[in-house]
The first five atom37 places (N, CA, C, CB, O) and aatype in JSON, in Angstrom:
{
  "aatype": [12, 9, 5, 14, 11, 8, 0, 14, 16, 16, 5, 13, 15, 19, 5, 3, 8, 4, 10, 19, 19, 7, 7, 9, 14, 10, 16, 10, 10, 0, 5, 1, 19, 7, 15, 16, 14, 13, 15, 0, 18, 3, 1, 5, 10, 9, 15, 0, 1, 9, 1, 18, 10, 1, 5, 8, 10, 15, 0, 7, 10, 10, 10, 8, 18, 0, 12, 11, 0, 2, 14, 12, 15, 0, 19, 19, 5, 8, 10, 0, 4, 10, 19, 3, 7, 9, 3, 19, 3, 15, 0, 7, 6, 12, 11, 19, 0, 10, 3],
  "atom_mask": [
    [1, 1, 1, 1, 1],
    [1, 1, 1, 1, 1],
    [1, 1, 1, 1, 1],
    [1, 1, 1, 1, 1],
    [1, 1, 1, 1, 1],
    [1, 1, 1, 1, 1],
    [1, 1, 1, 1, 1],
    [1, 1, 1, 1, 1],
    [1, 1, 1, 1, 1],
    [1, 1, 1, 1, 1],
    [1, 1, 1, 1, 1],
    [1, 1, 1, 1, 1],
    [1, 1, 1, 1, 1],
    [1, 1, 1, 1, 1],
    [1, 1, 1, 1, 1],
    [1, 1, 1, 1, 1],
    [1, 1, 1, 1, 1],
    [1, 1, 1, 1, 1],
    [1, 1, 1, 1, 1],
    [1, 1, 1, 1, 1],
    [1, 1, 1, 1, 1],
    [1, 1, 1, 0, 1],
    [1, 1, 1, 0, 1],
    [1, 1, 1, 1, 1],
    [1, 1, 1, 1, 1],
    [1, 1, 1, 1, 1],
    [1, 1, 1, 1, 1],
    [1, 1, 1, 1, 1],
    [1, 1, 1, 1, 1],
    [1, 1, 1, 1, 1],
    [1, 1, 1, 1, 1],
    [1, 1, 1, 1, 1],
    [1, 1, 1, 1, 1],
    [1, 1, 1, 0, 1],
    [1, 1, 1, 1, 1],
    [1, 1, 1, 1, 1],
    [1, 1, 1, 1, 1],
    [1, 1, 1, 1, 1],
    [1, 1, 1, 1, 1],
    [1, 1, 1, 1, 1],
    [1, 1, 1, 1, 1],
    [1, 1, 1, 1, 1],
    [1, 1, 1, 1, 1],
    [1, 1, 1, 1, 1],
    [1, 1, 1, 1, 1],
    [1, 1, 1, 1, 1],
    [1, 1, 1, 1, 1],
    [1, 1, 1, 1, 1],
    [1, 1, 1, 1, 1],
    [1, 1, 1, 1, 1],
    [1, 1, 1, 1, 1],
    [1, 1, 1, 1, 1],
    [1, 1, 1, 1, 1],
    [1, 1, 1, 1, 1],
    [1, 1, 1, 1, 1],
    [1, 1, 1, 1, 1],
    [1, 1, 1, 1, 1],
    [1, 1, 1, 1, 1],
    [1, 1, 1, 1, 1],
    [1, 1, 1, 0, 1],
    [1, 1, 1, 1, 1],
    [1, 1, 1, 1, 1],
    [1, 1, 1, 1, 1],
    [1, 1, 1, 1, 1],
    [1, 1, 1, 1, 1],
    [1, 1, 1, 1, 1],
    [1, 1, 1, 1, 1],
    [1, 1, 1, 1, 1],
    [1, 1, 1, 1, 1],
    [1, 1, 1, 1, 1],
    [1, 1, 1, 1, 1],
    [1, 1, 1, 1, 1],
    [1, 1, 1, 1, 1],
    [1, 1, 1, 1, 1],
    [1, 1, 1, 1, 1],
    [1, 1, 1, 1, 1],
    [1, 1, 1, 1, 1],
    [1, 1, 1, 1, 1],
    [1, 1, 1, 1, 1],
    [1, 1, 1, 1, 1],
    [1, 1, 1, 1, 1],
    [1, 1, 1, 1, 1],
    [1, 1, 1, 1, 1],
    [1, 1, 1, 1, 1],
    [1, 1, 1, 0, 1],
    [1, 1, 1, 1, 1],
    [1, 1, 1, 1, 1],
    [1, 1, 1, 1, 1],
    [1, 1, 1, 1, 1],
    [1, 1, 1, 1, 1],
    [1, 1, 1, 1, 1],
    [1, 1, 1, 0, 1],
    [1, 1, 1, 1, 1],
    [1, 1, 1, 1, 1],
    [1, 1, 1, 1, 1],
    [1, 1, 1, 1, 1],
    [1, 1, 1, 1, 1],
    [1, 1, 1, 1, 1],
    [1, 1, 1, 1, 1]
  ],
  "atom_positions": [
    [[6.82, 115.68, 76.99], [7.86, 116.27, 77.79], [9.01, 116.71, 76.88], [8.35, 115.29, 78.87], [9.38, 115.99, 75.95]],
    [[9.57, 117.88, 77.15], [10.68, 118.41, 76.36], [11.97, 117.74, 76.81], [10.79, 119.97, 76.51], [12.27, 117.68, 78.0]],
    [[12.72, 117.24, 75.84], [14.01, 116.61, 76.13], [15.09, 117.67, 76.16], [14.34, 115.51, 75.1], [15.18, 118.48, 75.23]],
    [[15.93, 117.69, 77.19], [17.02, 118.68, 77.22], [18.01, 118.43, 76.1], [17.74, 118.65, 78.58], [18.2, 117.29, 75.67]],
    [[18.65, 119.49, 75.63], [19.62, 119.4, 74.56], [21.04, 119.38, 75.1], [19.45, 120.55, 73.59], [22.0, 119.54, 74.34]],
    [[21.19, 119.2, 76.38], [22.51, 119.17, 77.01], [22.5, 118.13, 78.13], [22.9, 120.57, 77.56], [21.45, 117.66, 78.56]],
    [[23.68, 117.79, 78.58], [23.79, 116.85, 79.71], [23.24, 117.51, 80.96], [25.27, 116.41, 79.92], [23.38, 118.72, 81.15]],
    [[22.61, 116.72, 81.82], [22.08, 117.31, 83.06], [23.2, 117.91, 83.91], [21.31, 116.25, 83.86], [24.3, 117.36, 83.98]],
    [[22.9, 119.01, 84.54], [23.86, 119.67, 85.43], [23.51, 119.28, 86.85], [23.83, 121.22, 85.24], [22.43, 119.59, 87.35]],
    [[24.44, 118.59, 87.5], [24.18, 118.14, 88.87], [25.02, 118.9, 89.89], [24.46, 116.65, 88.98], [24.88, 118.67, 91.09]],
    [[25.88, 119.8, 89.43], [26.76, 120.52, 90.35], [26.03, 121.56, 91.18], [27.88, 121.18, 89.59], [26.44, 121.86, 92.3]],
    [[24.96, 122.11, 90.65], [24.26, 123.19, 91.33], [22.96, 122.66, 91.92], [23.97, 124.36, 90.36], [22.27, 121.83, 91.32]],
    [[22.64, 123.15, 93.11], [21.39, 122.74, 93.73], [20.28, 123.72, 93.34], [21.53, 122.67, 95.27], [20.53, 124.79, 92.79]],
    [[19.05, 123.32, 93.63], [17.89, 124.16, 93.38], [17.13, 124.27, 94.7], [16.97, 123.57, 92.24], [16.81, 123.26, 95.33]],
    [[16.84, 125.5, 95.1], [16.06, 125.75, 96.31], [14.91, 126.68, 95.95], [16.94, 126.36, 97.44], [15.12, 127.74, 95.35]],
    [[13.71, 126.28, 96.32], [12.52, 127.09, 96.01], [12.47, 127.45, 94.53], [12.5, 128.37, 96.87], [12.21, 128.6, 94.18]],
    [[12.71, 126.47, 93.67], [12.67, 126.63, 92.21], [13.7, 127.62, 91.68], [11.29, 127.08, 91.78], [13.51, 128.21, 90.62]],
    [[14.79, 127.8, 92.42], [15.82, 128.75, 92.01], [17.19, 128.07, 92.06], [15.82, 130.01, 92.92], [17.53, 127.41, 93.04]],
    [[17.96, 128.22, 90.99], [19.31, 127.68, 90.93], [20.18, 128.37, 91.97], [19.9, 127.85, 89.52], [20.09, 129.58, 92.16]],
    [[21.03, 127.59, 92.65], [21.91, 128.12, 93.68], [23.36, 127.94, 93.22], [21.66, 127.42, 95.06], [23.78, 126.82, 92.92]],
    [[24.11, 129.03, 93.17], [25.52, 129.0, 92.75], [26.38, 129.51, 93.91], [25.75, 129.86, 91.45], [26.19, 130.63, 94.38]],
    [[27.31, 128.68, 94.35], [28.17, 129.08, 95.46], [27.41, 129.35, 96.73], [0.0, 0.0, 0.0], [27.82, 130.18, 97.55]],
    [[26.29, 128.65, 96.91], [25.49, 128.82, 98.12], [24.54, 130.01, 98.09], [0.0, 0.0, 0.0], [23.86, 130.28, 99.08]],
    [[24.48, 130.71, 96.96], [23.64, 131.91, 96.86], [22.62, 131.72, 95.73], [24.51, 133.19, 96.6], [23.0, 131.38, 94.61]],
    [[21.33, 131.93, 96.02], [20.32, 131.8, 94.96], [20.6, 132.77, 93.81], [18.91, 132.06, 95.54], [21.01, 133.92, 94.02]],
    [[20.38, 132.3, 92.59], [20.68, 133.11, 91.41], [19.89, 134.42, 91.39], [20.38, 132.31, 90.16], [20.39, 135.43, 90.91]],
    [[18.67, 134.41, 91.92], [17.89, 135.65, 91.95], [18.57, 136.69, 92.85], [16.46, 135.37, 92.46], [18.56, 137.88, 92.52]],
    [[19.14, 136.25, 93.97], [19.85, 137.17, 94.86], [21.13, 137.67, 94.2], [20.17, 136.48, 96.2], [21.48, 138.84, 94.33]],
    [[21.84, 136.78, 93.5], [23.03, 137.22, 92.77], [22.68, 138.28, 91.74], [23.7, 136.02, 92.08], [23.39, 139.28, 91.6]],
    [[21.57, 138.07, 91.02], [21.15, 139.05, 90.01], [20.84, 140.39, 90.65], [19.91, 138.53, 89.25], [21.17, 141.44, 90.09]],
    [[20.22, 140.38, 91.82], [19.94, 141.63, 92.53], [21.24, 142.32, 92.93], [19.08, 141.37, 93.78], [21.36, 143.54, 92.81]],
    [[22.21, 141.55, 93.41], [23.49, 142.12, 93.82], [24.24, 142.72, 92.65], [24.35, 141.07, 94.5], [24.82, 143.8, 92.75]],
    [[24.23, 142.01, 91.51], [24.94, 142.49, 90.32], [24.23, 143.71, 89.75], [25.03, 141.37, 89.25], [24.89, 144.66, 89.32]],
    [[22.91, 143.7, 89.76], [22.15, 144.85, 89.31], [21.7, 144.8, 87.87], [0.0, 0.0, 0.0], [20.85, 145.6, 87.47]],
    [[22.24, 143.89, 87.08], [21.8, 143.77, 85.69], [22.08, 142.36, 85.19], [22.51, 144.82, 84.78], [22.9, 141.63, 85.75]],
    [[21.39, 142.01, 84.13], [21.63, 140.71, 83.5], [21.9, 140.96, 82.02], [20.41, 139.75, 83.69], [21.46, 141.99, 81.5]],
    [[22.58, 140.1, 81.33], [23.14, 138.84, 81.83], [24.41, 139.07, 82.63], [23.43, 137.9, 80.67], [25.02, 140.13, 82.55]],
    [[24.79, 138.07, 83.41], [26.04, 138.11, 84.16], [26.56, 136.68, 84.28], [25.84, 138.76, 85.57], [25.83, 135.72, 84.02]],
    [[27.8, 136.55, 84.67], [28.41, 135.23, 84.87], [28.57, 134.98, 86.36], [29.79, 135.12, 84.14], [28.93, 135.88, 87.11]],
    [[28.3, 133.75, 86.78], [28.45, 133.36, 88.18], [29.24, 132.06, 88.23], [27.06, 133.2, 88.89], [28.95, 131.11, 87.51]],
    [[30.24, 132.03, 89.09], [31.11, 130.86, 89.22], [31.16, 130.43, 90.68], [32.53, 131.15, 88.68], [31.08, 131.26, 91.58]],
    [[31.31, 129.14, 90.9], [31.44, 128.59, 92.24], [32.9, 128.18, 92.43], [30.46, 127.38, 92.47], [33.35, 127.2, 91.82]],
    [[33.62, 128.91, 93.25], [35.05, 128.62, 93.46], [35.27, 127.2, 93.96], [35.65, 129.62, 94.45], [36.25, 126.56, 93.59]],
    [[34.38, 126.72, 94.82], [34.53, 125.36, 95.34], [34.44, 124.33, 94.22], [33.48, 125.06, 96.4], [35.18, 123.34, 94.22]],
    [[33.54, 124.55, 93.26], [33.43, 123.62, 92.13], [34.66, 123.68, 91.24], [32.18, 123.93, 91.32], [35.13, 122.65, 90.75]],
    [[35.18, 124.87, 91.02], [36.4, 125.01, 90.21], [37.55, 124.28, 90.9], [36.75, 126.51, 90.0], [38.28, 123.53, 90.25]],
    [[37.71, 124.49, 92.18], [38.77, 123.82, 92.94], [38.6, 122.31, 92.91], [38.8, 124.32, 94.39], [39.58, 121.57, 92.76]],
    [[37.37, 121.85, 93.07], [37.1, 120.41, 93.04], [37.45, 119.81, 91.69], [35.62, 120.13, 93.37], [37.97, 118.69, 91.62]],
    [[37.18, 120.53, 90.61], [37.5, 120.03, 89.27], [39.02, 119.91, 89.09], [36.91, 120.95, 88.19], [39.5, 118.94, 88.5]],
    [[39.76, 120.88, 89.59], [41.22, 120.82, 89.5], [41.74, 119.64, 90.32], [41.86, 122.15, 89.99], [42.62, 118.91, 89.86]],
    [[41.21, 119.44, 91.52], [41.62, 118.28, 92.34], [41.32, 116.98, 91.62], [40.89, 118.3, 93.71], [42.15, 116.06, 91.62]],
    [[40.15, 116.89, 90.99], [39.76, 115.69, 90.24], [40.75, 115.42, 89.11], [38.33, 115.84, 89.68], [41.21, 114.29, 88.93]],
    [[41.08, 116.46, 88.36], [42.04, 116.3, 87.26], [43.39, 115.82, 87.78], [42.21, 117.61, 86.49], [44.0, 114.93, 87.2]],
    [[43.85, 116.41, 88.86], [45.15, 116.03, 89.42], [45.14, 114.57, 89.9], [45.53, 116.96, 90.58], [46.15, 113.88, 89.79]],
    [[44.02, 114.12, 90.44], [43.91, 112.74, 90.93], [43.88, 111.73, 89.79], [42.67, 112.59, 91.79], [44.35, 110.6, 89.95]],
    [[43.31, 112.12, 88.64], [43.07, 111.16, 87.57], [44.03, 111.26, 86.39], [41.7, 111.33, 87.08], [44.03, 110.38, 85.53]],
    [[44.84, 112.29, 86.33], [45.82, 112.41, 85.26], [47.19, 111.98, 85.77], [45.87, 113.87, 84.71], [47.41, 111.87, 86.98]],
    [[48.1, 111.75, 84.85], [49.45, 111.32, 85.22], [50.09, 112.3, 86.2], [50.33, 111.19, 83.96], [49.89, 113.52, 86.1]],
    [[50.85, 111.77, 87.14], [51.43, 112.59, 88.21], [52.32, 113.71, 87.69], [52.23, 111.71, 89.14], [52.33, 114.8, 88.27]],
    [[53.06, 113.48, 86.62], [53.99, 114.49, 86.11], [53.36, 115.53, 85.21], [0.0, 0.0, 0.0], [54.04, 116.46, 84.76]],
    [[52.08, 115.39, 84.92], [51.4, 116.31, 84.01], [51.21, 117.68, 84.66], [50.04, 115.74, 83.57], [50.76, 117.77, 85.8]],
    [[51.55, 118.73, 83.93], [51.36, 120.09, 84.43], [50.04, 120.63, 83.9], [52.54, 121.01, 84.01], [49.75, 120.52, 82.7]],
    [[49.25, 121.22, 84.77], [47.97, 121.83, 84.38], [48.16, 123.32, 84.15], [46.88, 121.57, 85.45], [48.69, 124.03, 85.01]],
    [[47.72, 123.78, 83.0], [47.75, 125.2, 82.67], [46.33, 125.65, 82.35], [48.72, 125.49, 81.48], [45.53, 124.89, 81.82]],
    [[46.04, 126.9, 82.66], [44.75, 127.49, 82.33], [44.94, 128.41, 81.13], [44.14, 128.27, 83.54], [45.77, 129.32, 81.17]],
    [[44.16, 128.17, 80.08], [44.19, 129.04, 78.9], [43.27, 130.22, 79.18], [43.74, 128.27, 77.59], [42.05, 130.1, 79.15]],
    [[43.88, 131.35, 79.46], [43.14, 132.52, 79.89], [42.12, 133.0, 78.86], [44.09, 133.64, 80.2], [41.12, 133.62, 79.22]],
    [[42.36, 132.71, 77.58], [41.4, 133.15, 76.56], [40.05, 132.45, 76.74], [41.95, 132.88, 75.16], [39.04, 132.91, 76.21]],
    [[40.02, 131.33, 77.49], [38.75, 130.66, 77.76], [37.85, 131.54, 78.62], [39.0, 129.31, 78.47], [36.63, 131.56, 78.43]],
    [[38.45, 132.26, 79.56], [37.71, 133.2, 80.41], [38.72, 134.09, 81.11], [36.8, 132.43, 81.45], [39.36, 133.67, 82.07]],
    [[38.88, 135.33, 80.65], [39.87, 136.22, 81.24], [39.39, 136.99, 82.47], [40.32, 137.2, 80.21], [40.07, 137.91, 82.92]],
    [[38.23, 136.64, 83.01], [37.71, 137.34, 84.19], [38.74, 137.28, 85.31], [36.35, 136.73, 84.65], [39.18, 136.19, 85.69]],
    [[39.13, 138.43, 85.83], [40.24, 138.49, 86.78], [40.0, 137.64, 88.03], [40.48, 139.92, 87.2], [40.94, 137.03, 88.53]],
    [[38.78, 137.58, 88.54], [38.51, 136.77, 89.73], [38.72, 135.28, 89.46], [37.07, 137.01, 90.22], [39.21, 134.55, 90.32]],
    [[38.35, 134.84, 88.26], [38.56, 133.43, 87.88], [40.05, 133.15, 87.74], [37.81, 133.1, 86.56], [40.54, 132.14, 88.25]],
    [[40.76, 134.04, 87.06], [42.2, 133.87, 86.85], [42.93, 133.86, 88.19], [42.76, 134.98, 85.94], [43.8, 133.02, 88.41]],
    [[42.59, 134.78, 89.08], [43.23, 134.84, 90.39], [43.0, 133.56, 91.18], [42.72, 136.04, 91.19], [43.92, 133.06, 91.84]],
    [[41.79, 133.03, 91.12], [41.5, 131.8, 91.85], [42.28, 130.62, 91.26], [39.99, 131.5, 91.81], [42.85, 129.82, 92.0]],
    [[42.31, 130.53, 89.94], [43.0, 129.42, 89.3], [44.52, 129.51, 89.42], [42.62, 129.36, 87.84], [45.2, 128.49, 89.39]],
    [[45.04, 130.72, 89.55], [46.5, 130.9, 89.58], [47.17, 130.09, 90.69], [46.83, 132.37, 89.77], [48.29, 129.62, 90.51]],
    [[46.5, 129.92, 91.81], [47.11, 129.16, 92.9], [46.79, 127.67, 92.81], [46.63, 129.7, 94.24], [47.27, 126.89, 93.64]],
    [[45.99, 127.26, 91.82], [45.6, 125.86, 91.69], [46.29, 125.14, 90.54], [44.12, 125.76, 91.51], [46.46, 123.92, 90.58]],
    [[46.69, 125.89, 89.52], [47.3, 125.28, 88.34], [48.79, 125.6, 88.29], [46.6, 125.77, 87.05], [49.3, 126.39, 89.09]],
    [[49.46, 124.98, 87.34], [50.91, 125.14, 87.22], [51.32, 126.31, 86.35], [51.52, 123.88, 86.68], [52.5, 126.67, 86.3]],
    [[50.37, 126.91, 85.66], [50.68, 128.06, 84.83], [49.43, 128.62, 84.18], [0.0, 0.0, 0.0], [48.4, 127.95, 84.1]],
    [[49.54, 129.85, 83.72], [48.45, 130.53, 83.0], [48.97, 130.84, 81.6], [47.98, 131.85, 83.75], [50.0, 131.5, 81.45]],
    [[48.27, 130.37, 80.57], [48.63, 130.67, 79.19], [47.94, 131.96, 78.77], [48.25, 129.5, 78.24], [46.73, 132.09, 78.9]],
    [[48.72, 132.92, 78.27], [48.18, 134.21, 77.86], [48.46, 134.44, 76.38], [48.78, 135.35, 78.7], [49.4, 133.87, 75.82]],
    [[47.63, 135.28, 75.75], [47.78, 135.59, 74.33], [48.02, 137.06, 74.05], [46.55, 135.16, 73.59], [48.2, 137.44, 72.89]],
    [[48.05, 137.89, 75.07], [48.21, 139.32, 74.83], [48.83, 139.98, 76.06], [46.86, 139.98, 74.48], [48.89, 139.4, 77.14]],
    [[49.28, 141.21, 75.86], [49.84, 141.98, 76.98], [48.76, 142.24, 78.04], [50.43, 143.32, 76.48], [49.05, 142.23, 79.24]],
    [[47.52, 142.46, 77.59], [46.43, 142.69, 78.53], [46.16, 141.46, 79.39], [0.0, 0.0, 0.0], [45.96, 141.58, 80.6]],
    [[46.18, 140.28, 78.77], [45.99, 139.05, 79.53], [47.16, 138.84, 80.49], [45.86, 137.84, 78.58], [46.96, 138.37, 81.62]],
    [[48.36, 139.17, 80.06], [49.52, 139.01, 80.93], [49.4, 139.9, 82.16], [50.82, 139.33, 80.17], [49.75, 139.49, 83.27]],
    [[48.88, 141.12, 81.97], [48.7, 142.03, 83.1], [47.71, 141.43, 84.1], [48.2, 143.41, 82.62], [47.95, 141.46, 85.31]],
    [[46.6, 140.89, 83.6], [45.61, 140.27, 84.5], [46.23, 139.08, 85.22], [44.35, 139.83, 83.7], [46.02, 138.91, 86.42]],
    [[46.99, 138.27, 84.5], [47.6, 137.08, 85.1], [48.62, 137.45, 86.17], [48.27, 136.23, 84.02], [48.73, 136.76, 87.18]],
    [[49.36, 138.52, 85.96], [50.38, 138.93, 86.92], [49.8, 139.67, 88.12], [51.4, 139.8, 86.24], [50.41, 139.7, 89.19]],
    [[48.62, 140.27, 87.95], [47.98, 140.99, 89.07], [47.46, 139.96, 90.03], [46.84, 141.93, 88.58], [46.89, 140.31, 91.06]]
  ]
}
């Protein structure tokens, strides 16, 4: 048996041998996008992770998102209402953060 080289991922379910992200099978997401590779994110999982951090870190700690980690506008927009600030490194990133 092949041993995985990473920690098991338990956040996503599998239905009919297909990974499901945000309640949508990955094959259907690929059809909707029209090409691969692509990135898929589950907003509920992102929100849950922020809630977890807030519950387990010191109450006065401010959470910031480093936009250079992933500048995708949909991700930034979702995180903007969950964190205390967005860290940007360029005028382009600032435009995305302010939009």
